[in-house]
N, C-alpha and C positions, 0 to 999 in steps of 0.2 A: 281618750284625755287621760294624761297621767295624774291630775290633780295637783295639790300643793306640794312644793318641796319640802321634805322633812329633814333630810341630812345631807352632808356630802363629805368626801374624804379625798385626799389627793395621793395618788401612787404612781411612780414610774411615767410621769408626764400625762397621766390619764386622771380627771376629776370624775369620780363615780357619784351619781346621784341616787338617792331614794326618794321616791315620791309616793303620793298615797295610794296609787293604784298601779304601780310598776317601777321600774328603775331605768337609767339610761346613762350614759357616759359622754365626755367631751374630751378628746385627745388632741393635745397641741404637738403635732408632728415637727413643723417649723414655724418660723415667724409667721408665715404666709399660709400654712396649710393646717386646718383644723378638721378633726372628724367628730361628726355627731351621730351617735350610735344608741338604739333602742333594741334590745334582744327579744323581739317578738316570737321568734321561732327557734334561735339558738343563742347560745352564750358567746360564739365565736364569729369573728368577720368570715373566714374562709374565703377569701378574695381568691378569685381566679386571675384578676386583672394585675394585682400588686403583689410581687415576689420579693422577698429580702426584706431585711429592716429598713424602714423609711424614716422613722423618728431620729431626729438630730439632737434630742435631749436637750433642747433649749432652756434657758431661764424664762419664766413668767409668773406674773403676779395675780394673786387670787384675793379679793377682798369683798365684803358684803356692801351692797349698795342699799337703797331705801327698800325696794321691793324686788330686788335681783342679786345675782351673784355675778361680780365682774372679774373676767379674765384678761390680763393685759401682755402682749408679747411685744417685741420691737415694732411690729407692724399693724397690729389689729387690737381692738377693744371687742370682746365678746361679753353680752349680758344674757344671763340664763334666767328666765322667769319661771313661775308655776307653769304646770303643764308641759314642760320642757320647750316653752318657746325660746328661741335663740334668734338675738339680733346681732349683727356684724357692724362695726364701725371702723373706720381708720384712726390713727392715733390722733388726728386734729378733732375726733368727735364727729366727724361726718358720717352720716348714715349710709352704709353700703346695700345691705339687705336685710330685712325685717320679715319675721313671721306674720302672717295675716290674722288678725284677732276675730274676725267675723266667721260666720259658717259659709260653706259653698252654696251658691244658688243655681239649682239643676235645671237643665234644659227642661221644657214643658213636655210632658208625656204625650205620646203620639196616640190618638184615638183608635180603637179597634175599626171603627169604620173606614179611616183613611188608610190603614195598614192593608184591608181587603181591596182598597181601590188600587193601591199601589202594586199589590200581588196580581189583580186582574189584568193591569196593564203591563205586566212583566218586569216592573222596576224593582230595584234593590229596596228592601225594607231599611230604613236608618235606624240605628241604635240609639235610643235615648239614652242619655246620662241621668241615672236616678239613684246613685249610692256614694257614700265616701268609702274610699278603699281602707282596707284593715291597716295596710302602712302607707302613710301620706304625709307630706309636706306641703304646706301651702304658703306661698310667699306674697308679701305684699307688692303691688305694681306701684312705682312711683309716676309712671306715665311716659317716661322718655327712653325705655329699654328698646334694645334691639337684642336678638338671640341668635347666636351662632353655634355650629356644630352638630351633634348628632349622627355623624357617620354618613351613610349614603343616602339619607332621606332625599325622596324626590321634591322638586319643586324649587323654590327661589333661594337666595343666600340668606337673607333674614327671616328667621322662623317666627317671628312676632306674629300672633293671632292665628297660629296653627296648632294642630294637636297630632300626636304621633304615639305608636306604639312599639315598643322594644320587643319583637317577637320574629326571630329569623325566618323570612317567607319566602318560597320558591313560587311566585306567581308569574306565569308565562305572558299574561296580558300585557298590553302596552303599558306602561308605567306612566301614570300622570300625578300631577301636584296633590291629587286627592288620596293617593296611596298614604296610609298610616305606617305600613312597615313594608321594609325590603329585606335584603339578603343578610344585613348586619345590624347587630345590636350593640351601639356605643352610647350608654346612658351619660353623656358628658355634654355640657354646653357651657358657652361663655356668655353672658350678660353685659352689654356695653351700655353705659349711660354717658350723658354729656359730661359729668363730673367724676366718674369711676369706671371701673371694669372688675369682673371677678367671674370665677368659674365655678361650677357645681357638678359634681361626679357622685351620682346614686349608684352605689355599687350593689346591685340586687340583680341576679341572673335570672330570676323569674319574669313573668311577663309584666312588664312596666309599662306606665301610662305617663305622658307628660302633656299638658295643657299650657300654652303659652299666651294666656290671656284671651283665647278664645271662648271659653265657656263665661268669663266674666272679666271686664277691663281692670277690675279692682285688685286682680291677683292671677299667678301663675301657680302651676302645683306639679308635682310628681308624686306616685303612688304605685302600689302593687296590692293584690290580695294575698300575697305570701311573702315570706322571708322576713328579713328584718329592715327596720329602718336604719340605713348605713349610707351616710352620705358625707362627702368632703367639700369643705369650703375653701376654695384657693383664690386668695387676694393677689393683687398686683398692680404695680404703678401704670402698667400697660399691658395690652394684649399679647406681646411676645412674653413677657413675665409670665402672664398665666399660662401659655402654652408650655413654656419651659417648665413650670412647677408641675403641671398635670402630666407631662412626659417623664418627669424625674419620678412621679409616683408610680406610673403605669408602665414604665419603660420607653426606650428610643429604637427607632429603626436603625440597626446596624448598618455599615457600609457593605454594599453589594459588590458582586463581582463587576468588572467594567463592562463584560460583554452584554450583562443583563440590560443595560441602559440603551443599548443599540435598537435595531428594528426587529420585531417579531412577525412571523406569517403563521396565522392558524386558520383552520377550517374544520367543521364538523359537517362530512368528514372526507378527509383524504383517506381513500379504502384500500390502497396498494402501496408497495413500496415503490412500484414503478412512477405512481403519481407523484409521489414525494420526490423522487429524483428529478423528474420533470420540472417541478415547480422550482427546486433548487438550482437547475441548469439554467431555466429561464430568467430568473434573477440575476445570475452571473454573466449570462449573455447580454442583457440588457443594460448592466452596469448600475443597478440599482442595490445600493448598500443593504445589508442584511446579515444578522449574526443568528438568528435561532428559527427554528420550525417547530411547531406544536403538533403532537399526534394525539387526535381526540380518540375516544373509545374504540375505534375500529382496529386499532392496532393490537387490541388484547384477543385472546381466545375466548370467544363467547362471552365478552365483556367479564371475564374473570379477573380480578385484580391481581397483578404481579404475575401475568402471564403473556404469553407472545403469539399473536397469529401467524403461524408459519406458512399457511396456506396462501395468505395474500402479502405478507411482508417479508417472505423467506427466511433464511437463518436467522435466529435471535441475535440482532445487534449489527447484524452485517450492513444494513444500509446507514446505520448510524456511524459506524466506523468509515464507510465510503465517504459519506458526506462531511465528516471531520476533517478530511484531506483537502477539503474545498473550504474550509472555514466555518462550516455549519455547526451549531450545537443544538441538541435535541431535547425538547421539553416534552413529558409524557403526563397524560391525565391520568388521576387515580380517584375512584369514588369510595366511599366509606362501605357501600353495601357489598357483602360477600355472598357469592352465590351458593345457595342451599343446594350443595351437590357431593354427597358422599363419595370418596374417593380424590377429591380435589384438597390439596394439601393445606390451603387457607381455612378452609371449612372445617376439616378433620382436626387440625390443631386447635383451632379456636374453640370447638365443641369439647374437646378432650380437657382443656384447660378451663372452661367456663368463662370464655372472654367476651361472650356476647350478650347484649341486653336481654331481659328475661320479661316475662308476663308476671303479674302480681302472683299467679299461682307457681311459679318457679320454672316454667318452660321456656324455651328460647323463642323470644319474639320474632316473628316472621312478617315481612312485608314484602313489596315487590318494588325493584328499581330496573335497571337496563339488563341484568342477566335472569330476570325474572324473580322467582321466590329467593328472597335475599335476607341476610341476618346482618346485625348492627355491631360492630365492635364498640365495647364499653370503654371509650376512651378516659373516662374519669377515673379508671383504675390504672395505677402507674405500671403495673405488669403487661397490661395490654398496649400502653403507649410504647414500653420497650420492645414488645413483641413487633409492633407496627414499625417501629423506627429500625430494628434489625431486618425486616422485609425490604428496606429500602435498598439493600445490599443487591438485590436481583437487579434492579434498576441500574445501579451504579456500575454493576459488572458488565452490563450491555452497553454502557457509554453514556448513558443519560446524564444530562448536566442540571435538569431541573424537574420539579413535581409540581403538577397543577391539582390542586385538591377541589374537586367539584361536588355539587349534590349534597354537601355537607351541612345543610341547615337543622336536622337532616332531612332530605327530600324524600318522598316516597309516591308510589303510584298508586296505592289503595287508601288514600286519605291519609292525613296526618297521624305520626304517632301518638297514641293516647297519652294522656300526661300521666298516667300510672305505670307506664311501662319502667321497669326497674332498671336503674344504672347504678354505678359507684360514684361516690365523691370521695375520692382518695383513699379513706379508711373506714367509711361507713356507706350503708347503702343510701339511695336518694331515688328520686322519680324524675321521668323526662321533663317535666314542669320546670324542675330545678336545673336539669343538664342540657336542655334545648339550646337555649342562647350561647353556651360555650362549648357545644359540641364541635363545631367547626375550629373553634380557637384550639381545643385540646388535641384535635388532629394534625393541625399545623404545628403544633409543639412538638408532638410525636414525630412529625416528619422531618422538621427541622434538626431536633437532635440526633435522628437517626441519619440523616445525611451528613452531618458535621462529623460523627464518628465513623462513618462508612467511608466517606470522601475526602474529607479533611479540608475542602475547599470552603468558601463561605457558601453556605446553602441557599438555593433559589428556590423559594416554596411560594406558590399562588394559591390564594383561596378566595371562595365566593362568599361564604359565611364567616363571620368573626365577632369577638367581642372587644371591650376596651383591653388594651395590652396585647392584642394580636401582632402588634407592629414589631414586637421583639423577635418574632418567628417568619413572619410572611409578608409579602405582597399581596395587593388585592386588586380586583377589578369589579366594576358596578353591576356586574351580572347581565342577565339576558335582555339586553336593550333591544331597540328596533331601528330600522333605516328610516327614521323620521327625523325632520328637521326640528321638531319638539325636543327630541331626545339628544340631538346635538346641543341644543341650547342649554338644556338641562346638565349637560357632562360639566359645564364650568363651575356652578355653584356645588354640585355634587362633590367634584374633585377638591374644590376649596374648602368645602365643610368636612371633608375626610381628613384633609391635612390638619386642620385646626383641630381635629378630633384624634390626633396622633397618629394616623394612617398616613404615612408620606409617601409610600412607593404604591402608588395606585394609578389606575389607567381606566379608560372605557374601551369597549370593543369599537375599534376605529371602523366606521362605515356602518355600524349597528349590526348585532346577530342575526336578528329576524328581519321579515319583509325585504323588499328589493331596494337596494341602493341605486341612485342615479349618478351620473358621472359628476355633476355639480355638487353632489351631497358628499360623495366620497372625496372630492377635491378639497373642499371645505373642512371636512373631518380630519384629512390628514395634516392639515395646517394645525388643528387642535392637539393632535396625537403628537406632532414634532415636540412640543413643550410640555407634554404630559410625561410624568415619571416612568410609567409603563407603557411603551408605544407599541401595540399590538392590534393588527388587522385580523379580525375574527368573524365567520359567518355561519350560517346554520344549513344544513341540508333542506332542500326546497326553495331555498332564497337564492337570489343572484350572486354569483360568485364574486369576489371581491379583490382578485388578484389585479395589479394596477394595470396591466396591458390590455386587459379585456374591454377598456372603455375608450379606446383610440388614443391617437398620439399626444392630444392637448393634457387629457387625464393622466396619462402615464408621464408626461415632462413634470406635471406639477407634482405627482408623487415622488419622482426623483429628486426634485428640486427641494423639498422640505424633508426627504429622508437624508439626504445629502448635508443638509443644514443641521440635522440632529447629530450627524457623526462630527461636523465640525465643532459643535458646542459640548461634546463630550467631557473635555476636562472642566468646563464651567459646571456641567452638570454633575460631576464626580464631587466638585468642591461643594455643591450645595449637599450632597448626601453626606459627607464629611461633616459639614455644619450641622446637620440634624443629628448626627451622632453624638454631638457635643451639647447641643442646647434644644433639640427637639422641633426647630423651625422646620415647617414644610418647605417643598420645593415650589408647588403651585400655591400662590397666596392670594387671598382677597386683597384688594387695596386698603381695605379698613385695618388690616393687620398692621401696617406701617403708617397709616394716616388716620388714626381713630379721631383726632380733633377735627377733622374735616368731614362734615356730615354728608357731603356729595359722595363719599365712598362707603356710606354704610349700607346701600341697596344696588351695588353696581353688579349685575348679573353676567354682563356680556364682555368682559375683560378681567385680566388677572395679572399677577406680577409672576415673573420666573425667576425667583430669587429676589433679591432687593433691587437688582441693577437693570433689570429688563422687564418692559411692560408689553403684554400681548392683548391684542384686541381683535379677536377674529371675527369673521363676518359670518352669522349664524342665522341668516334669513335667505331664504331662497330667492334669487334673481337681483339680489342686492350688490352693488359694485361700488358703494360707498359706505363708510363706517362713521358713525357718531361716537366718538368717545371721549374720555375724560382724562386729562394729564393732571395728577397732582401736583401741589407745590414744588418748585425747583424749575431746573432748566433740563429739557429733553431732546434727543436727537433722534430724528427718523432713522432707523437701522439701514433701510434701503438707499434713502438719498442724502443721508447726513444733514438734512435741513434741521434748524435749530427752533425750537419751541419754548415759550415760556408757559410754565404749569400754572395750575389752579384756573383752569378754563376747559370748555369742551371745544373740540375741533371736529370737522369733517375730512376724513381722509379718503383719497380715492383708494378703491380696492378692487380692481379688476380680479377675475377668477384665479390668477396666478399669483395674487398677493395677499398675505396675512399682515395687515398692520403691526410693525413691532417698534417700540422706542427704548432707547437707552439714557438712563440717567446720566447727566453732565459728571465727569470726573472718573467714569467707570473704565476698569480694566477687564476686558472679557477674554479670558484665554481659551484659544481654539487649537483643534488639530488639523493636520494637513489631510486632503481627502484620502479615504480609505474605503474598501468594500466590506470590511468586517474587521472588528477587534483581533488584533494579532496578525493582520496582513502585513504591517509595515512596522519598522521599529519607531517607537514613540520617542525620538530623541530631538524634536524640533517643537518649539511651542511658539505658536502665533499669539501675540497680545494685540487685541482690538482696543485702541486707547481712544477716549473720548476728552475733549478739553474739560479743564475744571481741576479740582483738588480732591484726592481720596487716597485711601490705603486698602489694599487688597491682598490677601494671604491665599496662595495657591498650594494645594496639597497633591502629593504624588506617591504612589506606591506601585506594587507589582499588580494591582487590581485582580486579585485572585485569592490569596490565603489569608491567614491570621496573622502573619507575621509583623504587620503593622502595629498589631497590640504590644508588641516587644520592642518597638522603636525603629523598626525598619521602614521608614518612610522619609520623604523630604518635604519641608515647608519653604516657600519662597515668598518673601516680603516685596510687595510691589508697591511703590507710593509715586504719585504724580503731583506735581506742584504747580502754583499759580504761574510761576516763571516757565513752564511747559518742559520741565526736567523729569524723566522717568528713571527711577532707581529699582534695580532688582537685586535682593540680597538673600542669602540663604539664612533662615531661621533656625531650622533643623536639617541635619544631613546624616540619614541613616539608611538610605537606600542607595545602592550602588550605581544605577542608571541615572545619574544627573543629565539633564538637558545639555546637549552640546551646542545649541545655538537657540537664539530668539529672533522671530521675525516681528518687527514692530509695525503695525498698520496705524497710521495717524494722519488726518486730513487729506485721506485719498493717496498717500505714499506709504510704499513698504520699504523697510531696509531691514538687512540681515545683521546680526551681531553674534560673534563667538563668545560663549559663556566659558568662564574658567573654573565655575563651581563656587564661586564665592561672592562676587559682586559686579553688577554691571551698572553703568550709568550712561544715559543717552539723553542728548539734547534734541528734543522733538523737532524744534523749528530750525 
């Protein structure tokens, strides 16, 4: 407790407070974003998530109240009391969020006798909560809250009554909703109430704890034993505004290369180049569209990073060059652990420059991962990141098109790295306890910047571990899931919450990484994968292989159907990524994001929006051939049958194994491509417009799908409007890319018509 407020002063948008027992500050960054800061450990923020100046230097008023100091912006009223209690109101005076004035009530301690009983029975001993954290904020529950976000945490969409830890964790056991931590630490969440919505971002990279009214229904809290109290309150009139402001703060997913949105095939492990070639040829022979094959750790020489296994994969890069001729792009895995191997250039260079983490005594820290004894690059050191980035040239020269960062929690085979292992925080020493949660984030940043410099195209980086802000540098997947129906069900709320947490380019291992997939499970999972931003099938050694032709004709045809649909929808998906670069909106969206006033959407775990125009309700239960789903307000059309439905009701949809229920909002214009086997196979000079009755305006974006010239205006934008009298107009909003569409194919009420386009304007009377 900081005690009574003694004084304050305002400087450069920051209100500095002196209390009896410490100090704090409140910074007004925008009308909607306020930072609360107490320097328990250091005087600086030293954020890894927030880069660049975010303060807009707005005007705000400060005045004394009866027992508080009041700060007013155009959107918020903030009242600061003794003990640095901070309450937030909207400008009408309605309370949004208040600090809790009582003390925490701890869980009853577990008796020694009961602990001995649990041990004797082989049960895990639960950890009782018995302390306040050194850094802690406790917020009052009003009773109607729902909580969303937190990244890839297991379980359901709404996190109310659950508790979590932010500590990047590689746990190979089958994930359940009881898991408090997984691979990612994104300490941001959105609180939705019937009357308001806001976000909270606790920017502390140490191990942090969140309790969403599980401990006590009167409050929720977040805290840590280390670091500073450093959180951002983000107001908004609706959930999209909160997401926009959070991603304004931490960064937005940049536009990816178009090919990365196609289908990816991976397996640990494809052990020879002959096996890779056979997989590629089989896909082409069966006419299953695919762009990318991933190489897991076996392509490396003895699991040494930035090497090539010539014995099993032939001359370096040869198989990559050969598959390129057939339209394939290759992504290779890279782990952070560098083999302890004198004579190996990565090890020798890193040792000479002092680029690896050290013990408190000053020796190079050694643990073990795939290559055996290994050392860990100190990615908090800018020189190490630059060095690692330069090493990407080895992969680029081989023809590699993307880099898949794995094991970067960091994972280790001899127990977790001790918290006192010494790393660097840019310009000062720090320890593993401070660096652990941002290790994968900084590795992704090094990889992204290295690929951008060495290759010039938009980097494609995948990561398993990350922190808030990683979306600026990398896509992600949800880690080592299992071929379990529960993990398919979990994929939907996981991806929805990752999207709300700023991580837009995400996916799950289609079919499951571990255990054995069944034909039915794979068929249902590929239907979810079709609408996932990252669409990758991946499985592990020792489990059932998951290439679609291994399960019979029915499974093969279902996989082909939904992979073909994915390629058809590529221009719509690309538009969604263009949108997220502008405003942070995710691709996969929980219905509550657009329909927050409808409480039926608050806890929908089994369906999602694919952009704002398409609703996807996959079957995620074994043996089910019908789907109970909710359609929100408005008019909706069944994507397969074109049957019309009125929203704000539940319906039961027939869903045999080869059908994933999909609905399209009235008035939607869905841009589509002609059939293709891979990006680059055909000239993309025709755009198919799938038009649904109603009124709407849609903007379609087009560029070369590969480099950064779009940032200099080399792109086209087409405005498409549909009116109540069934008139469709297409006109150019921006013309900066030479490859304007030559024709449009209009699909409306079961009819298709082709129209030449002169590059300026086209008007079509649909009926």
